[in-house]
N, C-alpha and C positions, 0 to 999 in steps of 0.2 A: 200872275202865273196860274195855270190850270193844271190839275191833276185828274186823269181819267183812269178808272179801273175796269178791266174786263173780267167778269166772273164767268168762267167757261165750264159751266155745269148744266146737266139736264134737269137739275132740281131747281125749283123756284127760289128756296131760301135755305140752302144747305151751309156746310161749313165755309165754303169759299165765299159765299154772300156775306156771312158774318164777318169774316176777316176783312173783306173789302170795305164794309161799312165802317169797321174799327179804324182802319188806316185812314180812309178819308175823313172821318170825324176828326181825327187827330190833326190832319192837315188844315181842315177848315178852321180849327181853333187858332192856327197860325196865319190865317187870313187869306188862304188859297181858295180859289174857285175849284169846285170838284164836280165830277159826274160818274155815276156808277152805271155801266152798261152790262146788264145781266142777259147773257145769251138766251135765257129761258123766254125772254119777252120779244125776241126777234126772230125773223124768218132767215134761216142760214142753210143754204142748200149746196150739196156738193157739185163739183164739175160733172155734167152729164149732157147727153144729146146736143152736142155742139159740133162745130166744124173747125175747131182750133182758131176761133176768131182772134183770140188774144195773142196768138203766135203768128198771125199773118205778116207782120213786118220781117219775119225771117223767110217768108215764102217768096222765092224770086218771081213768081207769077203775079203776086198781089202787093206785097211791100208795105202795106198800110193796115194798121190795126183796125178791125171792126169792133163794134160794141159787143160786150158779153151778152148772150142771148137770155141769160138768166136773170129774172126780175125778182130780186129779194133785197135783204137789208145789208148784205155783205159790204157793198161799197160805201154805204152810209157809215157804217161802224168805222171802216178804215179811215174815212175822212175825218171822223170825230177824233180818232187817235192822233191824225197828223196835226190837228189844231191844238194839241195839248203838249206843254213843255215836259210833263211827267206822265208816264204810262206805267201802270201795274197790271200784272197778269196774275190771276188767281185760278190755278189749274189742278183739278183733282185727277187721280189715277183710276182708269177704268180698265180692268184686266191686264194691266201692265203697260197700258198705252194712254196717251192723252185722249180725251173724249172725242168722238167722231165730230162733234161740233167745231173743235179746234182744228182738226185736220181739214175740214171742209173750209173753214174760215181762212186758214193759212194758204192752202192750195189755190183758192180763188183769187188771191192776191196777184197772181201773175196776169190777171186781166186789168189791174189797176196800177201796178207798181211804177209804170212810166209817168204816172200823174203825181206821184208822191213829191213832196217838197224836200228833197234830199239835203239841201243845205241847211234848211230850218231843222230837219230831224238830227243832223250832226251836231246841233246845239241843244239837244234835248236828251232825256234820260229814260231808261226803262228798268224796272225791277220786277222780279217774279217770285211768287210763292207756289210751290208745288206740294200737294198733299199726297203723300205716297209712303207706303211700308215696304221697302226694298226686300226685306226678309220674308214677307208674307206671300208675295206673288212672284212666280217664276220670271215673269217679264218686267216686274216693276222697275228694276234698275235701268231699263231702257228709257224710260220717261225722263229721267234726269239728264241723260245725255241728249235726247231728242229736243227737249225744251231748251236746254242750254244752247244748242246750235241755233234753234229758232231765234232766241233772244239775241244772240251775237249778230244775226243777219238782219236786224231791224234798223240798221243806220243810225241808232242811238247809242250813247254811252251807257254801258250796263253799271248800274249803281249798286244792285243787291240781287242776291238769288238765295232764297230761303227754303229749306226743305223741312216740312213738318211731317213727322211719322206719327200718325193718329194712335197707333197700338201703344205708344208710351203713356197715354193719357187715359181718358175714359173707356171702360170696356165696351159700351155700346155707343161708341163715337159717331156712328153713321146717323143715329136718330136722336141722341141727346145733345150733340153739339159739343164743340170744343172751345168756343171763344171765352168762356169763363175760366179757362185754365190760366193761372197767373203767369206761368212760364211763357205761354203762347202770346198773351198780351205784352209781355216785355220784348219778345222777339219781334213782334209786329210794330211796336212802338220804335225800336231801334231801327228797323227797316224803313219806316216812314221818315224818321229824322235823318237817317243816312242819305236817303234818296233825295230829300229836299236839300240837304247840305251840298250834294254833288251837283244838283240842278243850279243852285245859286252860284257855285264856282264856274260853271259853264257860261252862265248868263253874264257874269262880270268879266 
């Protein structure tokens, strides 16, 4: 069984990166194969300068999908997620919204979703960790609803959805980091264990 974590952050090694490492390390100790995909290390480009190649099956004049004209790493990342029985998302809040990297990654899926192994995904799970302070930003409550809908539409069973409010912990949480907070470690341990339990139940 394999667990893949997507770290959806513009920073190389921020809080979401540390959370992902912590969760995957726990699953490694339980014998799982793991992979951390840090969006910082990949080329992720939004939809632009195209002719709706991905929507051509709905065009009565064409009826056949053409290849997406954008050459980046989005399809590679999606294919990596499809090959994993367990998927974790670690998503920070940027001005009340998911990072632009996530929006680009998610929207570009319309070019690839017909290739997704739906039956296989129906026997896999997804869990998400959203880092947001809803009382601090006027738009932050929207990220919870937005990512909740995204997770439900992944054709996987949702095993867990954790919201971490950084203002409850270190004052300078942006730069000092949160992973050493005992409560956060306990919550991530629970999420990892719960997600693995659900994945094993589906597998059997």
